[in-house]
PAVEX-820057 format. One line per field, with one value per residue (C-alpha): residue in three letters; x, y, z; residue number from 1. Coordinates in steps of 0.1 Angstrom, whole numbers, plus 5000, padded with zeros to 4 digits. Each point is the difference from the previous one (the first is absolute). Layout:
BEGIN
guti <- c(ALA  ...)
X <- c(X  ...)
Y <- c(Y  ...)
Z <- c(Z  ...)
zaro <- c(NUM  ...)
***
This chain:
BEGIN
guti <- c(MET  ASP  LEU  GLU  VAL  ASP  GLN  SER  GLY  ARG  ILE  GLU  GLU  SER  GLY  PRO  THR  ALA  ILE  ALA  VAL  SER  ASN  GLY  LYS  HIS  ARG  THR  THR  LEU  LEU  SER  ALA  ARG  VAL  LYS  ARG  GLU  VAL  PHE  GLY  ARG  LEU  ARG  ARG  MET  GLY  ASN  SER  SER  LYS  ARG  ALA  CYS  VAL  ARG  THR  PHE  ALA  ALA  GLY  VAL  PHE  LEU  THR  ILE  LEU  PRO  VAL  CYS  ASP  SER  ASN  THR  ARG  ILE  ALA  ILE  ASP  LEU  GLU  TYR  PRO  GLY  TYR  GLU  ALA  THR  ILE  LYS  SER  MET  LEU  LEU  ARG  TRP  GLY  GLN  LYS  ALA  GLY  VAL  SER  VAL  PRO  PRO  GLU  SER  ILE  SER  PHE  ARG  GLN  ILE  GLY  ARG  SER  SER  PRO  ALA  HIS  HIS  ARG  ALA  TYR  HIS  VAL  PHE  ARG  LYS  THR  GLN  GLU  PRO  ASP  ARG  VAL  LEU  SER  VAL  ALA  ASP  LEU  MET  ASP  LEU  LEU  GLY  GLU  LYS  LYS)
X <- c(8883  5023  4994  5016  5001  5006  4993  4991  5012  5030  4996  5025  4984  4972  4965  4983  5017  4981  5012  4985  5003  4989  5001  4971  4988  5000  5001  5009  5006  5006  5021  4989  5026  4986  5004  5033  5014  4984  5015  5035  4997  4993  5028  5025  4991  5008  5034  4997  5020  4979  5011  4992  4966  4994  5010  4979  4972  5001  5004  4968  4981  5011  4991  4966  4993  5010  4990  4962  5012  5031  5005  5028  5002  5003  5031  5004  5019  5005  5010  5035  4990  5028  5032  5022  4971  4985  5011  4986  4966  5001  5006  4972  4975  5011  4997  4967  4988  5007  4982  4970  5002  5010  5032  5017  5033  5028  5010  4966  5006  5020  5009  5001  4989  4964  4993  4974  4981  4994  4963  5013  5015  4969  4979  5023  5002  4963  4993  5029  4984  4966  4984  4994  4990  5023  4990  5012  5012  5026  4998  5026  4988  5003  5037  5009  4985  5029  5026  4996  5015  5033  5031)
Y <- c(7700  4979  4997  4975  5009  4974  4998  4973  5004  5021  5036  4994  4968  5000  4993  5016  5008  4997  5017  4992  5014  4979  4996  5013  5020  4987  5017  4987  5020  4988  5014  4987  4992  5029  5025  4990  5003  5034  5012  4985  5018  5033  4996  4989  5032  5021  4986  4969  4969  4966  4991  5035  4998  4966  5010  5034  4982  4974  5028  5017  4968  4993  5036  4998  4967  5010  5035  4992  4978  5019  5024  5016  4971  4974  4978  4989  4967  5000  4968  5003  5003  5023  4995  5031  5023  5000  5035  5014  4982  5012  5036  5000  4985  5026  5028  4991  4992  5035  5016  4978  5011  4966  5005  4966  5001  4986  4974  4985  4988  4969  4975  4962  4968  4996  4961  4980  4997  5037  5011  5027  4973  4981  5030  5012  4964  4998  5033  4992  4966  5018  4977  5032  5035  5029  5029  5022  5000  5025  5022  5020  5032  4985  4990  5032  5024  4988  4991  5028  5025  5016  4997)
Z <- c(7698  4978  4964  4975  4963  4972  4964  4976  4963  4999  4986  4973  4987  4975  5015  5029  5035  5032  5032  5033  5035  5029  5039  5017  4971  4964  4966  4964  4968  4966  4973  4965  4974  4977  5030  5006  4963  4999  5032  4989  4967  5018  5025  4972  4981  5032  5001  5023  4995  4998  5034  5015  4983  5015  5034  5000  4986  5030  5026  4986  5000  5036  5011  4985  5015  5035  5002  5010  5029  5012  5027  5020  5024  4971  4995  4967  4987  4962  4982  4985  4964  4987  5021  5001  4994  5034  5008  4969  5006  5036  4991  4974  5025  5026  4975  4988  5035  5011  4971  5009  5037  5013  5019  5005  5018  4976  5026  4996  4965  4995  4973  5007  4984  5002  5000  4981  5034  5003  4996  4976  4977  4998  4993  4972  4986  4998  4985  4975  4991  4998  5026  5022  4990  5008  5021  4974  4963  4996  4968  4982  5013  5036  4995  4980  5027  5022  4975  4977  5024  4989  5023)
zaro <- c(1  2  3  4  5  6  7  8  9  10  11  12  13  14  15  16  17  18  19  20  21  22  23  24  25  26  27  28  29  30  31  32  33  34  35  36  37  38  39  40  41  42  43  44  45  46  47  48  49  50  51  52  53  54  55  56  57  58  59  60  61  62  63  64  65  66  67  68  69  70  71  72  73  74  75  76  77  78  79  80  81  82  83  84  85  86  87  88  89  90  91  92  93  94  95  96  97  98  99  100  101  102  103  104  105  106  107  108  109  110  111  112  113  114  115  116  117  118  119  120  121  122  123  124  125  126  127  128  129  130  131  132  133  134  135  136  137  138  139  140  141  142  143  144  145  146  147  148  149  150  151)
***
């Protein structure tokens, strides 16, 4: 199965962020502005730069969105949101997947432009614009359970 992942409302911007996965199976999550501020604050206190906090929060949001619809045969295409950080994002997804018991081969995760015609784009956009309810609203605890780990 192939999954496309897109977000609406960038992680580093004020306001909510919606992350959607689509193609065969669909799933959307929402990160409120309050949750993002709290997570950023905690990550900054842990020594992360602002950019690293954004990338890590994005990766955690993607992971929590794809986890319920992902298996070892899944190929995942993630929108190019943070150029230059693809290897970091991929590494986090693989590590968290392994801990969750979902072994996805590294070559099955790719990064490319996800266009506006993608079902993932439409789902993320509608959740962001509040014309559709998300499947899950992520909490600070949801994100920090992944991000709070020490390297």
